[in-house]
Legacy VTK file of the C-alpha trace (Angstrom):
# vtk DataFile Version 3.0
C-alpha trace
ASCII
DATASET POLYDATA
POINTS 319 float
-53.055 -66.271 24.988
-52.713 -62.540 25.686
-51.295 -60.450 22.878
-47.985 -58.694 23.335
-48.394 -54.986 24.045
-47.001 -52.171 21.883
-46.959 -48.535 22.927
-46.634 -45.728 20.340
-45.724 -42.382 21.852
-47.462 -40.096 19.348
-50.120 -40.398 16.603
-48.586 -41.844 13.430
-50.019 -42.891 10.031
-53.130 -45.030 10.543
-52.125 -47.673 8.021
-49.056 -48.738 9.981
-50.907 -48.742 13.279
-53.627 -50.924 11.748
-50.997 -53.456 10.679
-49.696 -53.701 14.238
-53.199 -54.029 15.666
-53.699 -57.209 13.663
-51.238 -59.030 15.895
-50.633 -56.928 19.005
-52.409 -55.002 21.712
-51.556 -51.452 20.597
-51.940 -48.228 22.551
-51.213 -44.873 20.900
-50.831 -41.552 22.651
-54.015 -39.894 21.329
-52.667 -36.343 21.565
-50.312 -34.895 18.971
-47.757 -33.730 21.514
-44.738 -35.173 23.291
-45.711 -36.928 26.498
-44.367 -35.609 29.764
-41.689 -37.728 31.366
-44.046 -39.154 33.969
-46.697 -39.927 31.337
-44.192 -41.717 29.126
-42.811 -43.800 31.982
-46.309 -44.828 33.045
-47.344 -45.854 29.525
-44.326 -48.065 28.860
-44.442 -49.884 32.206
-46.083 -53.012 30.776
-45.041 -52.637 27.129
-43.326 -55.409 25.205
-42.331 -53.063 22.384
-42.122 -49.272 22.139
-42.280 -47.179 18.982
-40.708 -43.903 20.079
-39.889 -40.576 18.444
-36.875 -38.288 18.527
-38.339 -36.176 21.336
-38.537 -39.225 23.636
-35.423 -39.514 25.804
-34.631 -43.205 26.199
-32.192 -43.783 29.056
-31.612 -45.875 32.159
-34.728 -44.490 33.851
-36.806 -45.670 30.903
-35.188 -49.108 30.883
-35.915 -49.430 34.599
-39.545 -48.446 34.017
-40.085 -50.972 31.199
-38.782 -54.342 32.404
-40.714 -56.324 29.775
-39.646 -54.354 26.743
-38.005 -56.343 23.964
-36.925 -53.342 21.916
-37.294 -49.649 21.126
-38.032 -48.759 17.502
-37.092 -45.149 16.816
-39.317 -43.402 14.267
-36.279 -41.721 12.719
-32.918 -42.327 11.121
-31.038 -40.535 13.894
-30.985 -42.001 17.397
-29.168 -39.456 19.567
-32.267 -39.399 21.816
-31.375 -42.910 22.955
-28.605 -43.971 25.333
-27.400 -46.738 23.043
-24.479 -47.893 25.247
-26.854 -48.325 28.190
-29.354 -50.191 25.999
-26.545 -52.458 24.849
-25.367 -53.071 28.399
-28.881 -54.171 29.317
-29.336 -56.299 26.217
-32.163 -54.145 24.838
-32.108 -53.758 21.045
-32.683 -50.340 19.498
-33.605 -49.850 15.849
-33.785 -46.951 13.420
-35.022 -46.525 9.833
-31.864 -46.295 7.703
-31.954 -44.906 4.181
-35.582 -43.798 4.280
-35.038 -40.049 4.481
-31.887 -39.708 2.417
-33.166 -37.936 -0.669
-35.862 -35.954 1.143
-33.309 -34.489 3.557
-30.766 -33.820 0.802
-33.463 -32.044 -1.211
-34.310 -29.886 1.794
-30.658 -28.992 2.226
-30.699 -27.750 -1.358
-33.926 -25.853 -0.739
-32.309 -24.136 2.244
-29.145 -23.429 0.276
-31.055 -21.741 -2.530
-33.345 -19.880 -0.172
-30.552 -18.359 1.902
-28.227 -17.688 -1.022
-30.914 -15.985 -3.108
-32.653 -14.384 -0.097
-36.002 -15.908 -0.940
-37.530 -15.612 2.539
-36.581 -11.970 2.972
-37.890 -11.092 -0.474
-41.189 -12.857 0.166
-41.587 -11.077 3.521
-41.088 -7.659 1.950
-43.659 -8.397 -0.737
-46.268 -9.768 1.675
-45.810 -6.792 4.010
-46.238 -4.439 1.028
-42.875 -2.834 1.773
-41.277 -3.183 -1.654
-40.651 0.264 -3.168
-39.937 -1.112 -6.636
-36.891 -2.595 -8.314
-33.423 -1.370 -7.358
-29.926 -2.550 -8.271
-28.771 -3.055 -4.654
-31.759 -5.035 -3.379
-31.479 -8.597 -2.051
-28.102 -9.379 -3.524
-27.129 -12.969 -2.800
-24.501 -15.478 -3.810
-23.849 -17.414 -6.995
-24.345 -21.162 -6.807
-23.209 -22.414 -10.214
-19.451 -22.865 -10.271
-19.026 -22.294 -6.521
-17.498 -24.629 -3.927
-19.702 -26.927 -1.844
-18.316 -28.303 1.406
-19.958 -31.441 2.787
-19.396 -32.070 6.505
-20.243 -35.747 6.933
-20.297 -37.749 3.700
-22.693 -40.505 4.700
-25.920 -41.307 2.876
-27.442 -37.825 3.069
-24.203 -35.925 2.535
-23.466 -38.094 -0.489
-26.956 -37.534 -1.908
-26.657 -33.777 -1.529
-23.207 -33.700 -3.096
-24.315 -35.783 -6.081
-27.178 -33.367 -6.710
-24.612 -30.594 -7.267
-23.709 -31.964 -10.698
-26.181 -29.684 -12.442
-24.445 -26.635 -11.021
-20.874 -27.521 -11.974
-19.699 -27.152 -8.388
-16.368 -28.035 -6.907
-17.012 -30.422 -4.010
-14.939 -30.854 -0.859
-15.887 -33.288 1.878
-14.838 -33.982 5.443
-15.461 -37.423 6.931
-13.620 -40.059 8.918
-14.019 -42.423 5.950
-13.100 -41.984 2.299
-16.077 -41.680 -0.046
-15.054 -43.338 -3.276
-18.424 -42.595 -4.897
-18.010 -38.843 -4.536
-14.414 -38.988 -5.635
-15.205 -41.069 -8.730
-18.377 -39.303 -9.833
-17.629 -35.698 -8.874
-13.885 -35.534 -8.435
-14.677 -34.568 -4.844
-11.673 -33.980 -2.643
-11.372 -35.311 0.936
-9.997 -32.551 3.156
-9.720 -31.706 6.828
-12.401 -29.539 8.388
-10.225 -26.438 8.545
-9.562 -26.473 4.817
-13.185 -27.227 4.005
-14.351 -24.230 6.015
-11.717 -21.951 4.521
-12.398 -22.782 0.877
-16.139 -23.501 0.695
-18.820 -21.065 -0.431
-21.523 -23.313 1.043
-20.950 -25.542 4.072
-23.650 -28.199 4.515
-23.650 -30.267 7.720
-24.670 -33.936 7.569
-22.741 -35.611 10.372
-24.580 -37.423 13.186
-24.630 -35.924 16.664
-22.233 -37.810 18.918
-19.928 -36.924 21.768
-17.148 -36.326 19.234
-19.239 -34.034 17.022
-21.239 -32.030 19.569
-20.425 -28.332 19.129
-18.339 -29.107 16.072
-19.044 -25.640 14.659
-17.779 -22.953 17.040
-17.001 -19.267 16.623
-13.365 -20.082 15.871
-14.484 -22.465 13.145
-16.947 -19.949 11.708
-14.172 -17.348 11.575
-12.352 -19.639 9.167
-15.195 -19.342 6.648
-15.360 -16.744 3.900
-17.386 -13.648 4.711
-19.435 -14.491 1.609
-20.090 -18.099 2.707
-23.286 -19.729 3.953
-23.888 -22.447 6.563
-26.620 -25.066 6.065
-27.651 -27.543 8.784
-30.237 -30.299 8.300
-28.628 -32.750 10.730
-28.816 -31.883 14.450
-28.802 -28.522 16.209
-26.274 -29.659 18.810
-23.551 -29.756 16.169
-23.445 -25.950 16.218
-22.789 -23.585 19.133
-25.852 -21.456 18.553
-24.664 -18.351 20.404
-21.447 -18.406 18.381
-23.349 -18.677 15.106
-25.725 -15.868 16.071
-22.810 -13.610 17.055
-21.024 -14.369 13.800
-24.127 -13.616 11.735
-24.828 -10.371 13.570
-21.219 -9.289 13.070
-21.310 -10.136 9.360
-18.640 -12.822 9.723
-20.504 -14.987 7.184
-23.216 -14.130 4.660
-25.993 -16.260 6.135
-27.251 -19.496 7.626
-30.240 -21.729 6.967
-31.187 -24.286 9.589
-33.793 -27.022 9.844
-32.686 -28.062 13.328
-31.931 -26.444 16.676
-30.369 -27.744 19.874
-33.703 -27.471 21.709
-36.945 -27.979 19.787
-39.221 -26.117 19.920
-36.728 -23.325 20.582
-36.692 -21.410 23.814
-37.756 -17.762 23.397
-34.225 -16.611 24.193
-32.538 -18.679 21.471
-30.200 -16.115 19.903
-30.677 -17.480 16.395
-34.328 -16.409 16.345
-33.210 -12.785 16.059
-29.938 -13.277 14.183
-29.183 -11.416 10.981
-29.405 -13.329 7.677
-30.620 -16.501 9.334
-33.772 -18.428 8.665
-35.030 -21.540 10.364
-37.524 -24.218 9.391
-39.212 -26.511 11.971
-37.348 -29.803 11.465
-39.231 -30.632 8.267
-36.434 -31.926 6.024
-38.018 -35.384 6.067
-41.617 -34.150 5.756
-42.683 -35.697 2.473
-45.618 -38.055 2.055
-43.489 -40.751 0.504
-40.711 -40.588 3.088
-43.074 -40.682 6.051
-44.931 -43.668 4.593
-41.693 -45.621 4.032
-40.465 -44.679 7.484
-43.646 -45.977 9.112
-43.440 -49.234 7.165
-39.898 -49.867 8.414
-40.667 -48.849 11.998
-43.615 -51.261 12.040
-41.470 -54.088 10.708
-38.825 -53.267 13.313
-41.411 -53.649 16.087
-42.681 -56.912 14.632
-39.098 -58.190 14.413
-38.403 -57.312 18.070
-41.457 -59.177 19.253
-40.650 -62.182 17.070
-37.208 -62.403 18.656
-35.325 -61.505 15.459
-34.424 -57.770 15.701
-33.575 -55.897 12.503
-32.056 -52.475 11.691
-30.417 -52.604 15.115
-27.996 -49.755 15.908
-26.461 -51.498 18.962
LINES 1 320
319 0 1 2 3 4 5 6 7 8 9 10 11 12 13 14 15 16 17 18 19 20 21 22 23 24 25 26 27 28 29 30 31 32 33 34 35 36 37 38 39 40 41 42 43 44 45 46 47 48 49 50 51 52 53 54 55 56 57 58 59 60 61 62 63 64 65 66 67 68 69 70 71 72 73 74 75 76 77 78 79 80 81 82 83 84 85 86 87 88 89 90 91 92 93 94 95 96 97 98 99 100 101 102 103 104 105 106 107 108 109 110 111 112 113 114 115 116 117 118 119 120 121 122 123 124 125 126 127 128 129 130 131 132 133 134 135 136 137 138 139 140 141 142 143 144 145 146 147 148 149 150 151 152 153 154 155 156 157 158 159 160 161 162 163 164 165 166 167 168 169 170 171 172 173 174 175 176 177 178 179 180 181 182 183 184 185 186 187 188 189 190 191 192 193 194 195 196 197 198 199 200 201 202 203 204 205 206 207 208 209 210 211 212 213 214 215 216 217 218 219 220 221 222 223 224 225 226 227 228 229 230 231 232 233 234 235 236 237 238 239 240 241 242 243 244 245 246 247 248 249 250 251 252 253 254 255 256 257 258 259 260 261 262 263 264 265 266 267 268 269 270 271 272 273 274 275 276 277 278 279 280 281 282 283 284 285 286 287 288 289 290 291 292 293 294 295 296 297 298 299 300 301 302 303 304 305 306 307 308 309 310 311 312 313 314 315 316 317 318
């Protein structure tokens, strides 16, 4: 009996691939790059299961091209690259890897917060370029963290993890979410507020909400104008939550003190992305979840999701 076929759209950890090869006919894109649209459609044509990544757009064209597929396992927690309503309409399960990246992403949000508040990147650049003239009292002045106000936009797993890590800095915590977070309220005395108040009162605004129709372009110039001029914006969620031109204009005009971003609306960024040249802004290449332990756990879950699809018992299904 022929083995069911699994296609993996980009090289992933060998251990997980080896596990799948024990039971399935597995093909992996051998090049460490996103496949072109035509390449991807060709490769999935006779697949029974697909392990895809966040750069793979999964929509009606893909479903048409893969009539045998029993499920798409996204190698990520987020799944805004997938047309979930269309998958549901067609009866195609879609899975993610919930909970795997929580602490790693929250830790990166803190790394970004510290780096932008204490101007670590700028200071390092000056030293490496041998431009430092010696100590001076007005150099690289940043913002205090201990005792300041942290605003969490989206108090799900990652937002909760980041907020809980603020305990060592005696921070006041505000959060904005459609649901009450009793954990944050009980353990931190965190206060649920509307977005306007959170932006007005926070010294650090950290975004952790998923990208959906309702949240796309959540942070606009009008919203940024509500923030303190001494405040900082941190985004480790999705670039599409922020209107990038508005943020760049606000930074260049000194409307806020700085921004630190691990995500952009288009990745890799186009050369004309205004944030690449914005004042007091630094950007990392979507690496919040780039730890050995997190990637290993993520692969384990993605592999089990594929196995579950092909056994007819889907798990971690988002639709």
